[in-house]
N, C-alpha and C positions, 0 to 999 in steps of 0.2 A: 413550933411544934404542930404537927398535923392533928386534925381532930375529925372524928366521924361527923359527917354532915357539914363541915366547914367548906364553904364554896370557894372555888378559885376559878378564874377565867384563865385558860391556858393560852399563852402567846409564845410564839417561837422567836428566838433571837439567835442569829447566826454566830457560830464559832467557825470562822473561815480557816480551812486548812487546804493548801494547794494539792496535797496528795489525795484528797477526797474527790477530786474532779478528774474524770478520765481524759478530758480535752483541756489542756492547760490554757489555750487561748480563749476558751469559753468561760473560765472560772470568774473573772471579774464581772462579766455580764450576768451570769447566773447569780452571783452574790448580790448584785443590785436588785434583782427580782425578788429575792427571798428575805432580805433583811427586814426585820420588824413586822413580819407578816403574821396574821392570825391563823390559828388552826380551826378548821371547821368540820363538823360532822355532816354527812350527806346520806340521803336514802341510798340503799344498797350497801350500807355498813362500812363505807370507806371514810378515812380521815384525809382531808386535804389541807395544804398550806397555801394561802393566797391572800392578796390584798382586796380581792373582789368582795363586794358586800351584796351580791345577788341574793334575792330572797329564797332561792332554792338551797342555799347553804346556811346552816345553823351554827353559830359559834359554839365551840367546845366549851361548855360550862361544867367543869368537872369537880368532883368531890372524892375524897378518900372515903372508903366505906368498908364495913366488915364483909369479908369474903369467906364463903364456906370451905374453901380449900386450905385455909390457914387456921391457926389456933383460935379458940374463942377470945372475944374482946380485942381482936386485931382490927386495924384499919389499913390493911395491905391491899385491898382491892381499890379499883378506881371506876367511877360511874360518871355518866353524862346524861343530860336530858336531850333527847333526839328531836328531830323535826317531824316525827310522825304525828298523825292526827288521831287521837289527842297526843300531845307530847308525852314521852314515856322515858322512865329512868332505865338505862341500859348499861351493861358492863363494857368496859374498855379492855381490850386484850390484844396480844400480838399473835397473829396467825402462825402456828408452828411450822407450816409448810412454806409460806411465802415471806414471812418476817414482817408483814405489813401490819400497822396498827389499825385495828378495826373496832367496831362496836356491835353489840347484839345481846340477845337474851342469854339466859343461863345455858341452854342447850348449845347455842352458837359458840360460847366461850369454852365449853368442856373440851379437854384435850389440847388446849392452847395455853399460852403463857398469860396468866391472869394476875401476876404480881410476884413478889411484893413490890408495889409502888411505894415511893417514899420521897422525901425532900433531900436535897443536898444538905451538908452541915450548916450552910448559911441560910437554909430554908428559902432560897431564891429559885431553884430549879427542880424539876422532877426527875427522879431516877426510876429505873426498873431493874430488879435483881441486883441492886447496889451500885449501878453505874449508869452513865449517860451515853448510851450507844445509839442515839437517835440519828436518823438519816432522812434528808429530804431527797426524794427520788422522782425523776421524770422519765417515763418510757415512751416510745413512739406512739403507743395507743392512747396516750393522754390527750393528744390533739382532738380525738373524737370525743373524749370525756369532757373536755373544756367546752365544747359546743353544747353538750347535754346539760351541764350545770350552769350555762350562761356566762362563762368567763370568756370575754372577747379575745384576749391574748393568751394563747396556749402556753407561752413562756411564763405566765404568771400563775400556773397551777402545778403544784407538786404534791406527791403522796408522802405520808409519814411512815417510816419503817424503823425497826429496831434491830441493830446488829448485835445480837446477844452472844455470838461467838467471836466477835471482833475479826471476822473473816470476809467482810464485804456483803454479808447477808445473802449470798448466792444470787445476786441480782443479774439480769441479762447483760450481756456485753455492751449493748447499745444504750444502757441506762445512764442518765446524767445524775450524779450523786454529789450532795454536799452534806458534811457533818453539821448538825444543828443541836442546839440545846432547847429545852422547853422551859420557858421562864414563867414563873408565877406572877399573875397580876390580880388585883382585887376584882371580884365580880361586881358588875354594875347592878344597882338595885332597881 
């Protein structure tokens, strides 16, 4: 059962499906890079999936939290502590235009998909709007981003998206895509 203020450290675990990858010969290699990787929050409000432990990336340490867009006493929102100075509690949301999972203040989240976030029935994985439409996505521009965040191998950096309409999230044709699940792990104290 989820609880307001109950911390979880979110870790991604791959559910590999060959139809999720545009280049069939690339899939096994991509799968190797993303399996059991951690989700990280980064300045500029992006969420990345990588094994890198560079200090510029902050682990997504999320909690369910009451969100003003839902009925009173709900725990349908999701928050994380960011790498800002000082560390700040921020909303996690899906950008309505790009389908990318992002974080930000209340104003950043307005007009975007802010929940309801929840557990799967077995309380092992995170859902949004009742299902697991999570995608790990890499676009050509991510090579530049990997240099900025200090990830040496650009193959090891993916962004986290949500396919809320089950239509591929309107991603660019040249995007590399894998379907993923976001698995709950206990937060380290």
